[in-house]
C-alpha positions in Angstrom: -22.3 -179.7 13.5 -22.1 -181.3 10.0 -19.8 -184.3 10.0 -16.9 -184.5 7.6 -16.9 -187.4 5.0 -15.0 -190.4 6.0 -12.4 -189.8 3.4 -12.0 -186.3 4.6 -11.6 -187.5 8.3 -8.7 -189.7 7.1 -7.2 -186.8 5.2 -7.2 -184.7 8.4 -6.0 -187.5 10.6 -3.1 -188.4 8.3 -2.2 -184.7 8.2 -1.7 -184.8 11.9 0.4 -187.9 11.6 2.7 -186.7 8.9 3.3 -183.4 10.4 4.5 -185.2 13.3 6.7 -187.7 11.3 8.2 -184.8 9.3 8.9 -182.6 12.2 10.5 -185.3 14.2 12.5 -186.4 11.4 13.8 -182.9 10.7 14.8 -182.4 14.5 16.4 -185.9 14.5 14.6 -186.2 17.9 11.2 -186.8 19.3 8.3 -189.2 19.8 6.4 -189.9 16.6 4.6 -193.0 18.0 1.8 -191.3 20.2 1.0 -188.6 17.5 0.6 -191.3 14.8 -1.5 -193.5 17.2 -3.6 -190.7 18.8 -4.3 -188.6 15.7 -7.8 -190.1 15.4 -8.9 -189.3 18.9 -7.2 -186.0 18.6 -9.0 -185.0 15.6 -12.3 -186.3 16.8 -12.0 -184.2 19.9 -10.7 -181.0 18.3 -12.9 -181.1 15.3 -16.1 -182.2 16.8 -16.2 -181.3 20.4 -13.6 -178.8 21.8 -14.8 -175.3 22.5 -11.9 -172.9 21.7 -11.2 -169.8 19.9 -7.9 -170.1 17.8 -7.6 -166.4 17.3 -8.0 -165.7 21.2 -6.2 -168.6 23.0 -7.1 -166.8 26.4 -10.9 -166.7 25.8 -12.0 -167.7 29.5 -15.0 -170.0 28.7 -12.9 -172.3 26.4 -12.7 -176.0 27.1 -9.2 -176.9 28.6 -7.2 -179.6 26.8 -4.3 -181.3 28.6 -1.8 -183.5 26.7 -0.9 -185.5 29.8 1.5 -187.8 27.7 3.6 -184.7 26.9 6.2 -186.4 25.1 3.8 -186.8 22.2 3.5 -183.0 21.8 3.6 -182.9 18.1 0.1 -184.1 18.2 -0.7 -181.1 20.0 1.4 -178.7 17.9 -0.1 -180.1 14.8 -3.6 -179.6 16.1 -2.7 -175.8 17.0 -1.3 -175.3 13.6 -4.0 -176.9 11.6 -6.9 -175.4 13.6 -5.4 -171.8 12.9 -3.6 -170.8 16.0 -1.1 -167.9 15.0 1.3 -169.2 17.8 2.1 -172.3 15.8 2.9 -171.7 12.1 4.2 -174.3 9.6 7.7 -172.6 10.2 7.3 -173.3 13.9 6.5 -176.9 13.1 9.8 -177.1 11.1 11.6 -175.7 14.2 10.4 -178.5 16.5 12.8 -179.0 19.5 15.2 -176.3 18.3 16.6 -173.3 20.3 14.1 -170.6 20.9 11.3 -172.3 19.1 7.6 -172.2 20.1 7.6 -176.0 19.6 9.7 -177.3 22.3 10.3 -181.0 23.2 7.4 -181.0 25.7 4.5 -178.6 26.0 5.2 -175.4 27.9 2.6 -172.8 28.8 5.0 -170.1 29.0 6.4 -170.6 25.3 3.2 -171.2 23.2 -0.1 -169.7 23.5 -2.7 -172.4 23.2 -0.8 -174.7 25.6 -2.8 -175.0 28.8 -0.4 -177.1 30.9 3.3 -177.6 31.0 3.4 -181.5 30.7 6.3 -183.9 30.5 6.6 -186.0 33.8 4.0 -188.5 33.2 0.9 -188.5 35.6 1.2 -184.7 36.1 -1.1 -183.6 33.4 -4.1 -185.8 34.3 -3.5 -184.7 38.0 -3.4 -181.0 36.8 -6.7 -181.5 34.9 -8.3 -182.5 38.2 -7.4 -179.0 39.5 -8.7 -177.4 36.2 -12.0 -179.2 36.7 -12.0 -178.1 40.3 -11.6 -174.5 39.3 -14.4 -174.8 36.8 -16.9 -176.4 39.1 -16.0 -174.0 42.0 -16.5 -170.9 39.9 -19.5 -172.2 38.2 -21.1 -172.7 41.6 -19.9 -169.4 43.0 -20.9 -167.2 39.9 -23.5 -168.9 37.6 -27.1 -167.9 37.6 -30.1 -169.7 36.0 -30.5 -167.2 33.3 -26.7 -166.2 32.9 -24.3 -169.1 32.8 -20.8 -167.6 32.6 -18.8 -170.6 33.6 -19.4 -173.7 31.6 -16.5 -175.6 30.1 -15.0 -179.1 29.9 -11.5 -180.4 30.8 -10.3 -183.0 28.3 -7.1 -185.1 28.8 -5.3 -187.5 26.6 -3.1 -189.7 28.6 -1.2 -192.9 28.2 -0.1 -196.0 29.9 2.8 -194.1 31.6 0.5 -191.6 33.2 -1.6 -194.4 34.6 1.6 -196.1 36.1 2.8 -193.0 37.8 1.3 -192.9 41.3 0.4 -189.2 41.3 -2.4 -190.0 38.7 -3.9 -192.6 41.0 -4.0 -190.2 43.8 -5.6 -187.5 41.7 -8.2 -189.9 40.0 -9.2 -191.1 43.3 -9.9 -187.5 44.4 -11.7 -186.8 41.3 -14.0 -189.5 41.7 -14.7 -188.6 45.2 -15.6 -185.2 44.1 -17.7 -186.3 41.2 -16.0 -184.0 38.7 -18.5 -184.6 35.7 -16.8 -182.1 33.3 -13.5 -184.0 33.4 -13.0 -186.5 30.5 -9.9 -188.5 29.9 -8.9 -190.2 26.7 -6.7 -193.2 27.6 -4.3 -194.1 24.7 -4.3 -197.9 25.3 -1.4 -198.9 23.0 0.4 -201.5 25.3 3.9 -200.1 24.4 6.3 -198.2 26.7 10.1 -197.5 26.4 11.0 -201.1 27.7 8.7 -202.7 25.2 5.3 -204.3 25.7 3.5 -203.2 28.9 2.8 -206.7 29.9 6.3 -206.8 31.3 5.3 -204.7 34.2 1.6 -203.6 33.8 -1.3 -206.2 33.5 -4.0 -204.6 35.7 -7.5 -203.7 34.4 -7.2 -200.0 34.3 -11.0 -199.4 33.6 -11.9 -201.5 36.7 -9.5 -199.5 38.7 -11.1 -196.1 37.5 -14.5 -197.8 38.0 -13.6 -198.3 41.5 -12.5 -194.7 42.0 -16.0 -193.7 41.1 -15.3 -192.8 37.3 -17.5 -193.5 34.3 -15.8 -195.9 32.0 -15.9 -196.8 28.3 -13.8 -198.8 25.7 -13.3 -198.1 22.1 -11.8 -201.2 20.6 -10.5 -199.6 17.2 -8.9 -196.3 18.0 -6.9 -196.5 14.7 -9.8 -195.8 12.3 -13.1 -195.6 14.0 -13.8 -191.8 14.6 -17.4 -192.3 14.8 -16.8 -194.7 17.8 -14.5 -192.1 19.5 -17.1 -189.3 18.9 -19.9 -191.4 20.4 -17.9 -192.3 23.4 -17.1 -188.6 24.0 -20.7 -187.7 23.6 -21.8 -190.3 26.2 -19.2 -189.1 28.5 -20.3 -185.4 28.2 -23.8 -186.6 29.2 -22.6 -188.1 32.5 -22.5 -185.2 34.9 -22.0 -186.8 38.3 -18.8 -188.7 37.5 -15.5 -188.0 35.8 -15.2 -190.2 32.6 -12.2 -192.1 31.2 -12.4 -193.7 27.6 -9.9 -196.3 27.0 -9.1 -196.2 23.3 -7.1 -199.0 22.0 -4.6 -197.8 19.3 -1.5 -198.9 17.7 1.7 -196.8 18.4 3.2 -195.5 15.3 0.1 -196.5 13.2 0.9 -196.4 9.4 4.6 -197.2 9.9 4.9 -200.8 8.2 8.1 -201.8 10.2 8.0 -199.9 13.4 4.3 -199.6 14.4 3.4 -201.6 17.4 7.0 -201.5 18.7 9.0 -199.7 21.3 11.3 -198.5 18.5 8.7 -195.9 17.5 8.0 -194.6 20.9 11.0 -192.1 21.1 12.9 -192.0 18.0 12.4 -190.5 14.4 11.1 -192.9 11.7 14.0 -192.1 9.3 13.8 -191.3 5.7 13.3 -194.9 4.5 10.5 -195.7 6.9 8.9 -192.4 6.3 8.6 -193.1 2.6 7.3 -196.6 3.3 4.7 -194.9 5.8 3.6 -192.5 3.0 2.8 -195.3 0.8 1.1 -197.3 3.5 -1.3 -194.4 4.3 -1.6 -193.2 0.7 0.0 -189.9 1.5 1.1 -188.3 -1.8 2.4 -185.2 -0.4 5.8 -183.7 0.4 7.4 -183.1 3.7 5.4 -180.4 5.9 2.8 -180.3 3.0 -1.0 -180.2 4.2 -3.7 -180.5 1.6 -6.0 -177.6 1.4 -9.1 -179.7 2.0 -7.6 -180.8 5.3 -6.9 -177.1 6.2 -10.4 -176.1 5.2 -11.9 -178.7 7.5 -9.7 -177.9 10.5 -10.0 -174.2 10.2 -13.8 -174.1 10.5 -12.6 -174.0 14.4 -12.0 -170.3 13.7 -15.4 -169.3 12.8 -16.8 -171.7 15.4 -14.6 -170.2 18.1 -15.4 -166.6 17.1 -19.1 -167.5 17.3 -18.9 -169.3 20.7 -16.9 -166.4 22.2 -19.4 -163.8 20.9 -22.2 -165.9 22.3 -20.5 -166.0 25.7 -19.7 -162.3 25.5 -23.4 -161.7 25.1 -24.1 -163.9 28.1 -21.6 -162.0 30.1 -23.3 -158.6 29.1 -26.4 -159.9 30.5 -24.9 -161.1 33.6 -23.0 -157.7 34.2 -26.5 -155.9 33.8 -28.4 -158.2 36.1 -25.6 -159.0 38.6 -23.3 -155.9 38.8 -21.7 -156.9 42.1 -21.0 -160.5 41.1 -19.9 -159.5 37.7 -17.6 -157.0 39.0 -15.7 -159.6 41.3 -15.8 -162.2 38.5 -14.3 -159.9 35.9 -11.7 -158.7 38.3 -10.6 -162.2 39.0 -10.3 -162.9 35.3 -8.1 -159.9 34.9 -5.8 -161.1 37.6 -6.3 -158.1 39.9 -6.3 -158.5 43.6 -9.1 -156.7 45.5 -8.4 -153.4 46.9 -7.2 -153.6 50.5 -6.8 -157.3 50.3 -3.8 -157.1 52.7 -5.1 -154.5 55.0 -6.0 -156.9 58.0 -2.6 -158.9 58.1 -1.6 -158.6 61.7 1.4 -156.9 63.0 3.2 -157.7 66.3 5.4 -156.1 69.1 7.7 -157.9 71.6 5.0 -157.6 74.1 2.5 -159.7 72.0 2.7 -163.5 72.9 5.3 -165.5 70.8 3.5 -168.1 68.8 4.5 -170.9 66.3 4.8 -169.5 62.8 2.2 -172.0 61.8 -0.3 -170.4 64.3 0.5 -167.1 62.8 -0.1 -168.6 59.3 -3.5 -169.5 60.6 -4.1 -165.9 61.7 -3.0 -164.6 58.3 -5.3 -166.9 56.5 -8.2 -165.9 58.7 -7.2 -162.1 58.0 -7.0 -162.7 54.2 -10.1 -165.0 53.7 -12.9 -162.3 53.9 -10.8 -159.9 51.7 -9.6 -162.3 49.3 -12.5 -164.4 47.8 -10.4 -166.0 45.3 -8.2 -167.8 47.9 -8.9 -171.5 47.7 -7.0 -174.3 49.3 -6.6 -176.9 52.2 -4.4 -179.5 53.5 -3.1 -183.2 52.8 -5.1 -184.5 55.8 -3.3 -182.2 58.2 -5.7 -179.3 58.8 -5.4 -179.3 62.4 -1.5 -179.6 62.3 -1.0 -177.3 59.5 -3.7 -174.7 60.6 -4.7 -174.2 57.0 -8.3 -173.6 57.7 -9.9 -170.2 57.2 -11.3 -168.7 60.3 -15.0 -168.1 59.9 -15.3 -170.5 56.9 -17.8 -173.3 57.4 -17.9 -176.6 55.3 -15.7 -177.6 52.6 -15.6 -178.2 48.8 -17.6 -181.4 48.3 -19.6 -182.7 45.4 -22.7 -181.0 47.0 -21.0 -177.8 47.9 -18.5 -177.0 45.2 -19.0 -173.3 46.0 -16.9 -173.8 49.2 -13.3 -173.0 49.1 -11.6 -175.4 51.5 -10.2 -178.5 49.9 -9.7 -181.8 51.6 -6.9 -183.3 49.8 -6.6 -186.5 51.8 -3.2 -188.3 52.4 -2.2 -187.4 48.8 0.6 -184.8 49.0 1.7 -185.1 45.4 -1.8 -185.0 44.0 -2.3 -181.9 46.1 0.6 -180.1 44.6 -0.5 -181.1 41.0 -4.1 -180.2 41.8 -3.0 -176.8 43.0 -1.0 -176.3 39.9 -4.0 -177.2 37.9 -6.2 -174.5 39.7 -3.4 -172.0 38.8 -3.2 -173.1 35.2 -7.0 -172.3 35.0 -6.0 -168.6 34.7 -9.2 -167.4 36.3 -7.7 -165.5 39.2 -8.1 -168.2 41.8 -5.1 -168.3 44.4 -4.4 -171.9 45.5 -2.7 -172.9 48.6 -1.9 -176.3 50.2 -0.6 -177.5 53.4 1.5 -180.4 54.7 4.6 -181.0 56.7 7.7 -179.6 55.3 9.4 -183.0 55.2 6.7 -184.1 52.8 7.7 -181.6 50.3 9.8 -184.5 48.9 6.6 -186.1 47.9 5.5 -182.8 46.1 8.8 -181.9 44.6 8.0 -182.9 41.1 4.9 -180.8 41.1 6.5 -177.9 43.0 9.3 -177.7 40.4 6.6 -177.5 37.6 5.0 -174.6 39.6 8.4 -172.7 39.5 9.1 -173.7 35.8 5.5 -172.6 34.6 5.5 -169.4 36.8 2.4 -170.4 38.8 1.7 -168.5 42.1 1.0 -171.4 44.2 1.4 -170.9 48.0 2.7 -174.0 49.7 2.2 -174.0 53.5 4.7 -176.4 55.0 4.8 -176.7 58.7 6.9 -178.6 61.3 10.0 -177.2 59.6 12.9 -178.7 61.7 14.1 -180.9 64.4 11.9 -178.9 66.7 9.1 -181.3 65.5 10.4 -183.4 68.3 9.2 -186.8 69.3 8.1 -188.0 65.7 11.8 -188.3 65.0 14.1 -188.2 62.1 11.5 -189.4 59.5 9.6 -186.1 60.1 12.4 -183.7 60.9 13.4 -182.1 57.7 17.2 -181.3 58.0 17.8 -181.1 54.4 14.5 -179.9 52.8 14.9 -176.1 53.1 18.3 -176.0 51.4 17.1 -178.3 48.7 14.1 -176.2 47.9 16.3 -173.0 47.9 18.1 -174.8 45.0 15.0 -174.8 42.9 15.0 -171.9 40.5 12.0 -169.6 40.5 10.7 -170.8 44.0 10.6 -168.3 47.0 11.5 -170.0 50.2 10.2 -168.2 53.2 11.2 -169.1 56.7 9.8 -166.4 58.8 11.3 -165.6 62.3 8.2 -164.1 63.9 4.7 -162.9 63.5 5.6 -159.9 61.4 7.7 -161.9 58.9 4.9 -164.5 58.6 2.5 -161.7 57.7 5.1 -160.4 55.3 5.7 -163.7 53.7 1.9 -164.0 53.0 1.8 -160.7 51.5 4.5 -161.5 49.1 3.4 -164.9 48.3 -0.1 -163.8 47.6 1.0 -160.6 45.7 3.2 -162.6 43.3 0.9 -164.3 40.9 4.0 -165.6 38.7 6.1 -167.3 41.3 5.3 -170.1 43.7 6.2 -169.7 47.6 7.1 -172.2 50.1 6.2 -171.0 53.5 8.3 -173.1 56.0 6.7 -172.7 59.3 7.4 -173.9 62.9 5.7 -176.2 65.4 7.2 -174.4 68.4 6.8 -170.7 69.4 9.0 -167.8 69.1 9.5 -164.3 70.4 8.1 -161.5 68.3 11.1 -159.1 67.5 11.2 -155.4 68.1 12.5 -154.4 64.6 11.0 -156.8 62.4 8.1 -155.8 60.0 5.9 -156.9 57.2 7.7 -154.5 54.7 11.2 -155.7 55.5 10.4 -159.3 54.3 10.5 -157.9 50.7 14.2 -157.3 51.2 14.7 -161.0 51.7 17.4 -160.1 54.3 17.8 -157.1 56.5 19.5 -155.7 59.8 17.4 -156.6 62.6 19.7 -155.6 65.5 22.9 -153.5 65.0 25.8 -152.1 66.8 27.7 -148.7 66.8 30.3 -148.7 64.1 31.6 -151.6 62.0 30.5 -154.9 63.6 33.0 -157.5 64.8 30.6 -160.2 64.0 27.4 -160.7 61.9 25.0 -163.4 63.2 22.6 -164.4 60.4 19.2 -166.3 61.6 16.0 -167.5 60.2 12.9 -169.0 61.7 13.0 -170.0 65.4 16.8 -169.6 65.5 16.5 -166.0 64.8 15.8 -165.2 68.4 18.9 -167.3 69.5 20.9 -164.8 67.3 19.3 -161.8 69.2 19.8 -163.3 72.5 23.4 -164.3 71.8 24.1 -160.7 70.4 22.9 -159.2 73.8 25.3 -161.4 75.7 28.2 -160.8 73.3 27.6 -157.2 73.4 27.7 -157.1 77.1 31.2 -158.6 76.7 32.2 -155.7 74.5 31.7 -157.2 71.2 30.1 -155.4 68.3 27.5 -157.7 66.9 25.1 -157.3 64.1 22.0 -159.6 63.7 20.6 -160.0 60.1 17.3 -161.7 59.7 17.1 -163.8 56.3 13.6 -164.8 55.9 14.0 -165.3 52.1 17.4 -165.8 50.6 16.1 -165.7 47.0 14.7 -162.1 47.6 18.0 -161.1 49.3 19.9 -162.2 46.3 17.8 -160.2 44.0 18.6 -156.9 45.9 21.1 -154.4 44.6 24.8 -155.0 45.2 24.9 -151.9 47.3 22.0 -153.0 49.6 23.7 -156.3 50.0 27.0 -154.7 50.9 25.1 -152.5 53.4 23.6 -155.6 55.2 26.6 -157.8 55.0 29.6 -155.6 54.3 32.6 -157.4 52.7 35.0 -156.1 55.4 33.2 -158.1 58.1 34.4 -161.6 57.5 33.4 -163.1 60.7 29.9 -164.4 60.2 27.8 -167.2 61.7 24.5 -168.5 60.4 22.1 -170.1 62.8 19.5 -172.4 61.2 18.2 -175.8 62.3 18.8 -177.3 58.7 21.7 -178.4 56.8 24.3 -175.8 55.9 24.2 -176.3 52.1 24.1 -173.0 50.4 25.0 -170.6 53.1 28.7 -170.7 52.5 28.4 -168.0 49.9 27.2 -165.6 52.8 29.5 -166.7 55.5 32.7 -167.7 53.3 35.8 -169.5 54.4 36.2 -167.1 57.4 32.6 -167.9 58.8 31.0 -170.6 60.7 27.5 -172.0 61.3 25.3 -173.7 63.8 23.5 -176.0 61.6 22.7 -179.6 61.1 25.0 -182.2 59.6 23.0 -185.4 60.4 19.5 -186.6 60.7 17.5 -185.7 63.9 16.3 -187.8 66.7 13.1 -188.7 68.6 12.9 -186.6 71.7 10.9 -183.6 72.8 11.6 -180.7 70.6 13.3 -178.6 73.2 15.6 -181.5 73.9 16.5 -182.0 70.3 17.3 -178.3 69.9 19.5 -178.4 72.9 21.3 -181.6 72.1 22.0 -180.4 68.7 23.5 -177.2 69.8 20.7 -174.8 69.1 21.0 -172.8 72.2 22.1 -169.2 73.1 25.1 -170.7 75.0 26.3 -172.7 72.0 25.9 -169.6 69.7 27.8 -167.3 72.1 30.6 -170.1 72.3 30.9 -170.4 68.6 31.0 -166.7 68.2 33.7 -166.2 70.8 35.7 -169.1 69.3 35.4 -167.5 65.8 36.3 -164.0 67.0 39.3 -165.3 68.8 
């Protein structure tokens, strides 16, 4: 690649800076400091290294770029516009942070083609990038042949001090070092400024020593403001290190070019304003108007269009060779890239009758994973050091993803719940058909909540396997008994929360979670066993809630149950029926899916004329009142649990047939 003259480099870099300044001034909101300081590294990376095709943002073998410091998104929007992406026009730049624009205040994958990862919460982006790199290395090991390399791309990240201070990045970086992810390269914007001022008020560690201890290759570029050649040489050196992820500390001046605000917290998150912008133009020698980009800069940046087309054409030829020589592998590879599930992927999901032994739903989950594994080669995941409690292993699989065996699909995340969720998101962001799942105890969803929220926001079909779902955990006590977690997860838009009540419903939950590639699922699973119900089925779970047991005529009472408590409803209904009461039992394995049914169906299951209703769930009652109303009641938790055997906890807190019957009689009377 022919290097641009130094003066042209400067023109291109200042084009990035001033587009950011002008857009943020116009919107009266934003973060100009990072794009002004990071413009040289952004230019060096995108102009000299990044493999991408602006005219086909979804080309599979492109390098992935993650702006982990997402508040500096005008850097990314400027780069997308300047390199020729149709998704970000100059008018889009002018609409920065406005209603309905393609240039929102933080990068969002679902808004703008060319954005790889939704970033904003600091530390999440670099952690997602670890997942992107895992996906690349796994697919490369699985599909590449010596004479046909169809998976071969890097993951690049720009991160800041805030990303390095957030704990999730430490978890993920530690894992990346262990896994020797040589195609992961992070550019660390070392500008010594955060919102509160200079970083030395709270952050004085040697970041590179930390990453070196993690097993990363480390470098430092002392002049990130002007030395494009040094940045380029460091990236080249990082690419040559194949057995370690790389971090390049690039020391910059936040808000570079602003005479009065650079190197201060004042330029981090506020527009420069008209007066300071004019002074910045003078400082940079920028003799152009607002949103004006010199043609020479456009010409340099937009060489990316021809380069990208050539790179994609070359890859297409490689794929054609691969297709002819390896038709079986190619068929699987291309099916995955299309996002199509294999035919019959769910055919071995088990079904049960009441005669089958009652098991914990975490055990049913393990059986489901064993049934799915052979039919679903894209399934990849593991556990946060709880494999033998979550039962997240895939029966018949041997070995796990390690530096020497990246073709394996079982991931040991270690005791790193938040990083696990972020990495799973990264695997999903890769858009290569991989289906990521990860397990931990339900109570530790609180560690993962930030990344689970991003799963829902970004429409990622991640499957969260969350076991030990209630006070039935028992002896570990209230620290491990998630009384409020399920209701709080149900409050998250876009997340499907399943609490299956037997083996059939567990199979149904897996069928829906795997089948939905644009919506995350939380499978809340029990430690203790439960009976299989006569009228449950895989198919009925799709309704969210359904009539499990019914009576003749209009019910006097409706019992609504989930999970292990569903059988309490069934047994209580039998006793109440023997006493002459007409009782309906409704199973509600997924509130969200029930909410999405037609009004007619919901009225059929929960008729408005039947106001006597009781919900039975070993969790806080929050959210259930819209189903039980003021005339209903609940057997739920209103306090933290206790340390005792699980059965004792359930009994002491009222989760017994006797208490459900007593509550029902009291309500009916």
